[in-house]
C-alpha distance (Angstrom), angle and dihedral (degrees) to the residues before:
residue distance angle dihedral
M1 . . .
K2 3.82 . .
H3 3.81 122.7 .
T4 3.77 132.0 173.4
I5 3.78 130.9 -144.3
E6 3.74 121.7 -170.6
V7 3.74 130.4 -167.7
N8 3.85 105.2 -171.3
G9 3.73 136.2 -177.4
I10 3.80 100.0 19.0
K11 3.82 98.7 178.5
L12 3.81 118.1 -146.2
Y13 3.71 141.9 165.9
A14 3.80 109.2 -142.3
F15 3.83 143.2 164.4
H16 3.84 105.8 -124.8
G17 3.75 126.6 138.7
C18 3.79 148.4 93.1
L19 3.82 93.9 -110.6
P20 3.81 117.3 84.0
E21 3.79 89.6 -130.0
E22 3.80 92.3 59.6
T23 3.76 92.4 58.0
K24 3.86 90.8 49.3
I25 3.81 102.1 38.3
G26 3.79 100.5 29.8
G27 3.75 128.5 -161.7
H28 3.75 147.3 -130.8
Y29 3.85 121.7 -83.5
L30 3.77 137.6 -178.9
V31 3.80 122.0 -154.7
D32 3.81 125.5 -164.1
V33 3.77 121.4 -169.3
H34 3.80 122.2 -164.4
M35 3.82 116.0 -172.7
V36 3.78 131.6 -174.2
T37 3.77 114.1 -151.2
N38 3.83 142.1 134.7
F39 3.80 110.6 -103.2
Q40 3.84 95.4 164.6
K41 3.82 93.6 121.4
A42 3.80 91.7 47.3
A43 3.80 89.6 50.2
E44 3.78 92.5 50.2
E45 3.81 98.4 40.9
D46 3.83 101.7 29.3
T47 3.84 91.8 -126.0
L48 3.75 123.8 151.3
E49 3.78 94.7 -158.1
D50 3.84 89.1 64.2
T51 3.80 94.6 61.2
I52 3.79 140.4 41.1
D53 3.80 112.9 -75.6
Y54 3.84 111.5 -131.0
V55 3.79 88.3 -150.5
D56 3.81 90.8 62.4
V57 3.78 91.2 48.4
N58 3.77 92.7 51.4
R59 3.86 92.4 45.0
I60 3.82 92.1 52.8
V61 3.76 93.1 48.3
K62 3.82 92.6 48.1
E63 3.78 93.3 47.8
E64 3.80 95.1 48.7
M65 3.84 93.7 42.8
S66 3.85 89.1 53.0
I67 3.82 89.5 64.9
P68 3.77 109.7 83.8
S69 3.82 118.1 -123.9
K70 3.75 134.6 171.0
L71 3.76 92.8 -129.4
I72 3.77 131.9 40.4
E73 3.79 85.3 -147.7
H74 3.83 86.9 68.8
V75 3.83 92.2 48.1
G76 3.80 90.7 49.3
Q77 3.80 90.9 52.7
R78 3.80 91.4 49.9
I79 3.82 91.6 50.1
L80 3.83 90.6 48.3
V81 3.81 93.9 51.1
R82 3.83 93.4 46.3
M83 3.79 92.2 50.2
E84 3.80 92.7 48.4
N85 3.79 89.3 50.1
E86 3.80 98.8 43.4
L87 3.79 108.5 31.1
K88 3.79 117.7 76.6
N89 3.78 123.8 -139.9
L90 3.80 93.0 19.1
E91 3.81 108.0 154.7
G92 3.77 97.7 169.7
I93 3.75 140.7 -0.4
R94 3.79 139.9 -163.0
I95 3.80 121.9 -173.2
K96 3.74 125.3 -171.6
I97 3.81 121.6 -169.2
T98 3.82 116.7 -168.3
K99 3.79 120.7 -165.3
I100 3.78 109.2 -154.9
C101 3.85 118.9 -138.7
P102 3.84 97.3 -6.9
P103 3.80 116.1 -157.5
I104 3.84 97.4 -114.8
N105 3.79 101.4 132.9
G106 3.78 95.8 -98.8
D107 3.79 144.6 75.2
V108 3.81 97.3 -85.7
E109 3.81 121.3 156.0
N110 3.79 94.2 -157.1
V111 3.78 149.6 -32.9
A112 3.76 124.1 -139.9
I113 3.80 142.4 -172.6
I114 3.80 126.2 -152.2
I115 3.78 122.8 -157.6
E116 3.80 123.8 178.9
R117 3.74 141.7 167.1
């Protein structure tokens, strides 16, 4: 059976970007994580160990977002690899990182990357 767990709108302040100001001033980010799994046993038995713990998802995202990178593409890849290595019963994953008000010489609300496997 296929089930989905989503942890959406993880709000963070981080220091990613190619411009020197971005790594000093920082900016606001949102991260959404969509995971495919099978939580049938957890649903039947009400057991946390038989599903993906949202606390672990949030922790991984926060830890990886706290490491400055030039590109959010790089951060997304790190998050994906950690989740694949640390979360059990993960059958598929989609991560979206949104950078709010990017400094790109225009009135742009946000930019985002999506990485999935």
